[in-house]
N, C-alpha and C positions, 0 to 999 in steps of 0.2 A: 535389474530391479523392475518389478512390475507393480504399478500402483494398485491394480485391482486386488492383489493378494497381500498388500502391505498392511502393517500396523502403523498408524500415524498418531503421534503423541504431541500434545500442545503443553508446553511449559509456559503458563500464562494463558488464561482462558477468557480474556476480555473481548472487546468489540471486534478487533481485527481477527483474532482467532475464531470467534463465532462466525464471522463472515466467511472465512475459509472452510470451516467445518460444515456450515450449512450449504455452501456452494458445492463442495464435493459430494455431499449426500444428495442434493437436488439434481446434480448432473449425472448421478448414477455411477460415479467413479469409485465410491466406497459404500459399504453398509455402515450404519451407525456403530455396530458392535466392533468395527475395526478401528475406532477412534478412541483415544485416551485423552482426557483433559484434566489438568492439574491446576489448582488455584487454592487460595485461602478459603476458609469456610465463611464467606461473606455474601452468599447468594449468587455469586457469579456462575456457579456450576448448575444452577437450577435448570437453565435452558438445555444444557448438555444432557442432564438426566431425562428431560422430557423427550429429547431426540432418541434416547436409548443408547447413548455413548457410555463408555467406562469412565467413571469420575474418581479422582483421587484428591485428597486434601493434604496440601503441603508435603507432597511425596515426589519430588523431582527425580530422585534416584530411580524409582520404579519405572517411570516413564522412559528415562534414558536407557535403562537396561532391557526394557521390553520391546520398544518400538523401532521399526526399521527406518522410519522418518520421524525426526524430532524437530518441531517448530519452536524456536525460541521467540516467544511473543510477550516478553516482560518489558517493563519500562527500562530504558538504558541504565538508569542509576542502580537497578537491581542486578545488573550483569555480574559484578564482582561477587555478590552473595551466591548467585546461582552456580557460577563456575567453581567456587570453593566446594560446593556439595558434589559436583559432578566430576571433578578432575580425576578421582580415583575409580570412577565407574567404567565398566566395559560394556559397550553396547553390542548389538548384533553385528556380524560381519557385513560389510558393504553398507553400513548405516549411512544415512544422509542427514546432515544437520542443516536446517533452513533457519536463517535469522531474519526477522523483520524489525530488528532493533535499530533505530536511527543512530548514526554516529559511531557504531561499533564495527570496526573493520574486520575483514577476514583474518588478518594477522592477529588481531586481538582475540578472536574466537579460537584460533589455533593454539595460541599461547595459553589461553585461559582453560581450555578443555583438555588438552593433551600434554602430558608431562615430558614425553619423548617425541622427537621428530618421527621415529619409526612407527609411532602409534597414530599418526595423523590419518583422518578419514575425510570423506567428501563433505565440503562445506559450501553452501551457496548463500550469498547475502542478497536479500531482496528489499527493494524500496517500493512498497505498495502505497495506496492512498485510501482515504476513508470512503469514497463512493463505492468501494468494494462491498460496503454494507448493503447496497441496493443493486449489486451485480453490475455495476457500471464503473468499475475501477480501472486503473492502469498501473502496471507494475513493471519494473526492470530488475534484472538479476545479474549477478556476477559469480563466477565459479573459482574455487581454488584449484590447484593443480591435481588434486586427487579426485575431483568430480568428473565423471564421464559424460558422454553424450546421453546415456540412459538417465543419469541423474538430472541432466538438463531437461530432457523430455518430460520426466515426472513433474519437475517444477513448473514447466509450461502448462501441463494439464491442470495442476492444482490452481494456479492463478488465472488461467483462462476460464475457469469455472465461475469467476467473479468479475470478468472484464477482459482486458487485453494484456499481453505480456511479451517483453522482448529482452534478449540478452545483450548486455553492454559491458565494456571494460569497467572495472571497479573505479577507475579514475573519473568516470562520468557520473557516478552515483550521487555525489554531492550536488551537481548541477541538476540532476533529475529531482533531487529533494527540493531544490528551489523552484522548479517548474511544477511537476505533477504532485509531489508530496505536500508542499505548502500551497500550491495553486488553488485548491478548492476554497481556501479562505479568501483569496483575492476575488474569486467569482461570487462568493456569497456577499462580499462587500459591494460588488457591482450591482447585484440583484437588489440588495437593500437600498442602494442609492437610486437606482431606477425607480423602485417602488416609491421612495420619498418624493422624487420628482413628479410622479404621477399623482400622488396624494396632493401635492402642492397645486397641481392643475385640476383638482376636483374629483379624482377617481377614488372610490372607497379603498381602504387599505387591503382587505382580503383579495379583492379583484386586482389591485395594482401589483401585489406580490405574486399572485398566480400567473398573471400575464407576463411579468418580468421574467419569472423563472421559466415559463414555457417558451418565451422568445429566445432565451439563452440556450435552452435545450434544442430548439428547432434550428437555431443558427449553427450550433455545434454539429448537429446531424447533417446539415447541408455541407459543411466542410468535409466531414468524414465520408459521406456518401458520394458526393460529386468529385472529390479529390481535386477540386479547383483551389487556386490560391485565394486566401481570405480577402486580399485586396481586390481581386476580380469580382468576388461575390459582393463586396461592399459597393463597388462601382455600379452593379446591377440595381442597387437600391437608391443610388444617388442620382436623381433626375436633375438636369440643368436648372439652376435657379429654384430648386425645390426645398422642401422641409428638411430632408435628411442631410443634405450637404450643409445646411445651416447648423444642424446639430453637430455634425462632424467637425465643422469649423470651431464650434465652441469647445469641443473636446481637445482639439489640437492646441488651441490657445491655453487651455488648462494643463497641458503637458500630459495628457492621458497615456499615450504610448510610452513616453519616457518613464512615467511613474511605474508602469507594469514591468518594464525592463529593469528598473532600479530594484523593484521588489524581488524579482528572480535573482538578481545579483546579490542583494543583501542576504537573502535566505541561503544562497549557495555558500557565501563566505561564512555565515554562521555555522552551517553544517561542517565546513572545513575546520573551523575552530573547535567544534565539538569532537571531531575525529582526532584532532591533534592533542587535545587536553582533556583527558579522562581521569 
């Protein structure tokens, strides 16, 4: 399978689908006329029309039967509705189905889309995150037994157009949901709290939020670019008897690190519950 000549269809054309579509076009992986987007007639498709993509209204069947790569990007609660429509459809040979639906397992997709084991095709389950909207996402993916190395390479190219991407066992996807899938919310809360602290100390809100966000961005870039342990980088900032170690002490007393660890654990357990009870 070659991505450059493939037809890629999105069932569900909201924010994540738009991020991937824009990423592929901007990276030169595909031309807009190689992309199909399907959604209700609620304005979601306007941006796809502006890009020059093929747009369909409530026509999941045509996307599935036409496209070499089908991206399932609907809300998880709509999955049973979608598969009822698609179960009797026959897609192109060597078709790849990519799912970005949270909590829907590979086994769920196989059972939902294909009535016979002999009909099974390549399925790859992906856990992306919302910073993909600004080409700074991180995604992990897992393959079913019918997905080949070429299918994996195509998936990597698609998701690397909006960030970083790694293959992991499906058993780890719930933990990645708790870390990178839900994690942006934890960081937004941290930025908001840092901004609140700065406002309390007399800094105007717009400047406080801008500097809090830039500081988080810069600190993350230091970890990624230097590949040093975060604890080592923290020590570089903590002068003996200085301001930073006083602030770090306050965070330790408040249980800062334990709170973040608990958040990842809680979100992971919730993801496990969603996968088990659909």
